[in-house]
C-alpha positions in Angstrom: 13.8 -12.3 7.6 16.0 -11.1 5.0 16.5 -13.3 1.7 19.2 -15.7 1.7 22.4 -14.2 0.1 23.7 -16.1 -3.4 26.9 -15.0 -5.5 24.8 -12.5 -7.7 23.6 -10.6 -4.4 25.3 -7.3 -3.8 26.9 -6.8 -0.3 24.7 -4.3 1.2 26.8 -1.4 2.1 26.9 0.6 5.0 24.9 3.8 5.1 25.1 6.9 7.3 22.1 9.1 7.2 22.9 12.5 8.6 22.1 16.3 7.9 23.5 18.0 4.9 26.8 19.9 5.0 24.7 23.1 4.2 23.6 22.7 7.8 27.1 24.2 8.6 26.0 27.3 6.8 23.3 27.6 9.1 25.8 27.3 12.0 27.6 30.1 10.6 24.6 32.5 10.3 23.7 31.6 14.0 27.0 32.9 14.9 26.3 35.8 13.1 23.2 36.7 14.7 24.4 35.9 18.2 27.5 38.2 17.6 25.5 41.4 18.0 24.1 40.8 21.5 27.5 39.2 22.7 29.6 42.1 21.4 27.0 44.7 22.6 26.8 43.3 26.2 29.3 40.5 27.0 28.3 40.2 30.5 24.6 39.6 29.9 24.7 37.8 26.7 28.1 36.1 26.5 26.2 33.0 27.0 25.0 32.7 23.8 28.3 32.4 22.1 28.0 28.6 23.1 24.9 28.3 20.7 26.8 28.0 17.6 29.5 25.8 19.3 26.6 23.3 20.3 25.1 23.7 16.8 28.3 22.7 15.1 28.7 19.7 17.2 25.1 18.6 16.8 25.4 18.5 13.0 28.7 16.8 13.3 27.8 14.3 15.5 24.0 13.4 15.2 23.4 10.5 12.6 21.9 7.2 11.9 24.3 4.5 10.7 22.9 1.3 9.2 24.8 -1.8 8.3 24.5 -5.6 8.3 24.8 -5.8 12.1 22.2 -3.3 12.8 21.4 0.2 13.4 23.5 2.3 15.4 22.0 6.2 16.0 24.5 8.8 17.3 23.0 11.7 19.6 24.7 14.5 20.9 25.9 12.5 23.9 25.8 9.3 23.2 25.6 6.3 21.0 22.5 3.5 20.7 23.5 0.2 18.7 20.6 -1.7 18.2 20.9 -5.3 16.6 18.4 -6.7 13.6 17.4 -9.3 16.0 16.1 -6.7 18.5 14.2 -4.7 15.8 10.5 -5.5 15.5 9.8 -3.1 13.2 10.2 0.7 11.9 7.2 3.4 12.1 7.0 6.8 11.0 4.9 9.4 12.9 3.5 13.1 11.7 6.3 13.7 9.7 9.2 13.2 12.0 12.2 11.0 12.0 11.6 7.2 12.2 11.4 5.3 14.9 12.5 1.5 15.5 10.5 -0.3 17.7 12.5 -3.2 19.6 11.1 -6.5 20.4 10.8 -5.6 24.1 8.4 -2.6 23.0 10.5 0.2 23.4 11.5 2.8 20.8 14.7 4.3 19.5 14.3 7.2 17.2 16.6 7.1 14.2 17.7 10.6 13.3 17.4 11.7 9.7 15.6 8.7 8.8 12.6 10.0 6.9 10.0 8.1 4.6 11.9 9.7 1.6 15.0 8.3 2.7 13.6 4.8 3.3 15.2 3.3 -0.1 18.5 4.0 1.6 17.7 2.7 4.4 16.1 -0.8 2.8 19.4 -1.1 0.8 21.6 -0.9 3.6 19.4 -2.9 5.7 20.1 -5.9 3.2 16.4 -6.6 2.8 15.5 -6.6 6.7 13.5 -3.3 5.8 11.4 -3.6 2.8 11.4 -0.4 0.2 7.7 0.6 -0.6 8.9 2.6 -3.2 10.1 -0.6 -4.8 6.6 -2.0 -4.9 5.3 1.5 -6.4 7.9 1.7 -9.2 7.4 -1.9 -9.9 3.7 -1.3 -10.3 4.2 1.8 -12.4 6.8 0.0 -14.7 4.0 -2.8 -15.2 1.2 -0.3 -15.8 3.6 1.6 -18.6 4.3 -1.7 -20.3 0.7 -2.4 -20.1 0.0 1.1 -21.5 2.9 0.7 -24.2 1.2 -2.6 -25.3 -2.5 -1.1 -25.1 -1.0 1.6 -27.4 0.4 -0.7 -29.9 -2.5 -2.7 -30.1 -4.7 0.5 -30.4 -2.3 1.5 -33.3 -2.9 -1.7 -35.0 -6.6 -1.6 -34.4 -6.6 2.0 -35.9 -5.0 1.0 -39.0 -7.3 -1.9 -39.2 -10.2 0.8 -38.8 -9.0 3.0 -41.5 -8.7 0.3 -43.7 -12.2 -0.9 -43.0 -13.5 2.6 -43.7 -11.9 3.1 -47.0 -13.6 -0.1 -48.2 -17.1 0.8 -47.1 -19.9 0.1 -49.4 -20.7 3.8 -50.1 -16.8 4.3 -50.8 -16.8 1.2 -53.7 -20.2 2.8 -55.0 -18.3 6.3 -55.2 -15.3 4.5 -57.0 -17.7 2.4 -59.0 -19.3 5.8 -60.2 -16.2 7.5 -61.3 
């Protein structure tokens, strides 16, 4: 259950998780690669000219859209909206794209949602999906604050220790002799 909104809560924005625009460069390389067999023997290899076209359509179409209503996955041939009430959880399997588990037990693959992109997914979900990196950042910040406080305290102790060493009995005895 997401936290209740307040006047100070920023409105979650719609997030579109898709491939990089550099993927079109890969499609251009694919066109270059298939051009040799296509021009060499068009009757036998003419069908290879479809591969770059399919690749461009795939790059342009496949994505995951997250907003306050739910998650919509777009594939090459369709679109699958899933409302937040129908989502039981999100899991990650073997470095592949995330899968949203529905309340009925079925799963929906979320294209381009990897574990590294969970903060974007969490932000767009409006708190329905938690950000594991936020907890790690908070713990690291707390550790850093504790380390800085400990360093400040140890600096004070080091200064006290130096004062104590300077006033040791042997120093006083040496000073008295001088």
